[in-house]
C-alpha positions as CSV (number, residue, x, y, z in Angstrom):
1,M,-5.2,-22.8,6.0
2,D,-8.5,-22.2,4.3
3,E,-9.3,-22.1,0.6
4,V,-9.1,-18.4,0.4
5,S,-5.8,-18.3,2.2
6,A,-4.4,-20.9,-0.3
7,F,-5.9,-19.1,-3.1
8,V,-3.7,-15.9,-1.8
9,E,-0.5,-17.7,-1.4
10,E,-1.2,-19.3,-4.8
11,A,-1.3,-15.6,-6.3
12,G,1.9,-14.6,-4.5
13,L,3.5,-17.5,-6.4
14,F,1.6,-17.0,-9.4
15,Y,2.6,-13.0,-9.5
16,G,6.1,-13.7,-8.3
17,R,7.1,-16.0,-11.5
18,L,5.6,-12.6,-13.5
19,G,8.5,-10.5,-11.6
20,L,6.1,-8.8,-9.1
21,S,7.6,-9.7,-5.2
22,R,5.7,-12.2,-3.6
23,T,4.0,-10.0,-0.8
24,A,2.7,-7.9,-4.0
25,G,1.4,-11.1,-5.5
26,R,0.0,-12.1,-2.6
27,A,-1.6,-8.7,-2.3
28,M,-3.3,-8.9,-5.3
29,G,-4.9,-12.2,-4.4
30,W,-6.1,-10.8,-1.2
31,L,-7.9,-7.6,-3.4
32,L,-9.4,-10.2,-5.6
33,A,-10.6,-12.5,-3.4
34,S,-11.8,-10.2,-0.5
35,E,-15.4,-9.6,0.3
36,A,-14.8,-5.7,0.4
37,G,-12.5,-5.5,-2.3
38,H,-10.5,-2.9,-0.6
39,A,-8.1,-2.7,2.2
40,D,-5.6,-0.2,4.0
41,A,-2.2,-1.0,4.1
42,P,-2.9,-1.7,8.1
43,E,-5.4,-4.4,7.1
44,L,-3.3,-6.1,4.4
45,C,-0.1,-6.3,6.7
46,E,-2.6,-8.0,9.4
47,G,-4.4,-10.3,6.7
48,L,-1.2,-11.4,5.1
49,A,0.9,-11.4,8.4
50,V,4.0,-8.7,6.8
51,A,5.6,-6.0,7.6
52,K,4.4,-2.7,7.1
53,S,7.8,-1.9,4.9
54,S,7.1,-5.1,2.9
55,M,3.9,-3.9,2.3
56,S,4.4,-0.4,1.5
57,V,7.2,-1.7,-1.2
58,A,4.5,-4.4,-2.6
59,L,1.6,-1.5,-2.8
60,R,4.2,1.1,-4.4
61,Q,5.0,-1.6,-7.2
62,L,1.3,-2.5,-7.7
63,E,0.6,0.8,-7.7
64,G,3.5,2.0,-10.1
65,A,2.3,-1.2,-12.1
66,G,-1.2,0.1,-12.6
67,L,-2.5,-2.8,-10.9
68,V,-4.0,-1.0,-7.8
69,E,-5.2,2.7,-7.3
70,R,-5.2,4.3,-4.0
71,F,-8.2,6.2,-3.1
72,R,-9.6,7.6,0.2
73,R,-13.0,7.6,1.2
74,R,-14.8,10.8,2.7
75,G,-14.0,11.3,6.4
76,E,-11.2,8.8,6.5
77,R,-7.5,9.8,7.2
78,R,-5.8,6.5,5.5
79,D,-5.6,5.8,1.7
80,R,-7.2,2.5,1.0
81,Y,-6.2,0.1,-2.1
82,R,-8.2,-1.5,-4.7
83,L,-7.6,-3.3,-8.1
84,A,-7.4,-0.8,-10.8
85,G,-10.7,-0.2,-13.0
86,D,-10.2,-3.0,-15.9
87,V,-6.9,-3.8,-14.7
88,F,-6.2,-7.1,-16.4
89,A,-7.1,-5.6,-19.8
90,R,-5.0,-2.4,-19.0
91,A,-2.2,-4.6,-17.9
92,F,-2.3,-7.0,-21.2
93,R,-2.2,-3.5,-23.0
94,A,0.7,-2.2,-21.6
95,K,2.8,-5.7,-22.0
96,M,1.7,-5.6,-26.0
97,S,3.9,-2.5,-26.0
98,E,6.5,-4.7,-25.6
99,F,5.7,-6.6,-28.8
100,E,7.4,-3.6,-31.0
101,G,10.9,-4.1,-28.8
102,F,10.6,-7.6,-29.7
103,Q,10.5,-6.7,-33.4
104,A,13.2,-4.6,-33.0
105,L,15.4,-6.8,-31.4
106,A,14.6,-9.3,-34.1
107,Q,15.3,-7.0,-36.6
108,R,18.7,-6.2,-35.4
109,G,19.4,-10.1,-34.9
110,L,18.9,-10.3,-38.7
111,A,21.0,-7.7,-39.4
112,V,23.9,-9.5,-37.9
113,V,23.8,-13.0,-38.5
114,G,24.2,-12.8,-42.2
115,D,22.9,-15.4,-44.5
116,D,22.9,-18.3,-42.0
117,P,19.8,-19.7,-42.6
118,V,19.4,-21.5,-39.4
119,R,20.0,-18.4,-37.4
120,R,17.9,-16.5,-39.5
121,R,14.9,-18.9,-39.1
122,R,14.9,-18.2,-35.5
123,L,15.0,-14.6,-35.6
124,E,12.3,-14.3,-38.5
125,L,9.8,-16.5,-36.3
126,M,10.5,-14.3,-33.3
127,R,9.9,-11.3,-35.3
128,D,7.0,-12.5,-37.3
129,M,5.4,-13.8,-34.3
130,Y,5.5,-10.7,-32.3
131,G,4.2,-8.8,-35.8
132,F,1.3,-11.3,-35.8
133,M,0.7,-10.7,-31.7
134,A,0.6,-7.2,-32.3
135,E,-1.9,-6.8,-35.1
136,R,-4.2,-9.3,-33.8
137,F,-3.9,-8.5,-30.0
138,P,-5.6,-5.1,-30.1
139,K,-8.1,-6.7,-32.2
140,L,-9.2,-9.6,-29.5
141,L,-9.0,-6.8,-26.5
142,D,-11.5,-4.5,-28.2
143,E,-14.0,-7.8,-28.9
144,W,-13.1,-8.2,-25.0
145,D,-14.4,-4.8,-24.1
146,Q,-17.6,-5.4,-26.0
147,V,-18.3,-8.7,-24.2
148,K,-17.5,-7.1,-20.8
149,D,-19.6,-4.4,-21.4
150,G,-22.6,-6.9,-22.3
151,R,-22.3,-8.7,-19.0
């Protein structure tokens, strides 16, 4: 197995741990490491040795998550796929919306555990950590945008 293929397999496992299908993760790896940076579904099927149905599901998952975008070159009849623009910052921003949910869950837990200091401490740490992250991460992403734009 060459180094690029090993990377694609590693990406499949990595993204699988994050909740994507392994095929979707491998497709991400392929798009990250390929020379062209884009492909149509048959090219991805061939390059990753997967069935058309598996690739179709994976591409729908990636497109739905905002990780890849579909486009068509002038004069071609097939859709092609590429990583969405600034995909990683966009994905991170989307995940940040979950911080409020974690805070609300912790707050609900605090309302039901009474005065038990041990249980309250766990829930307060959860609430406060996500509050901290919700406050700080937008600033970090803004800073990242400035760094990225200066490249």
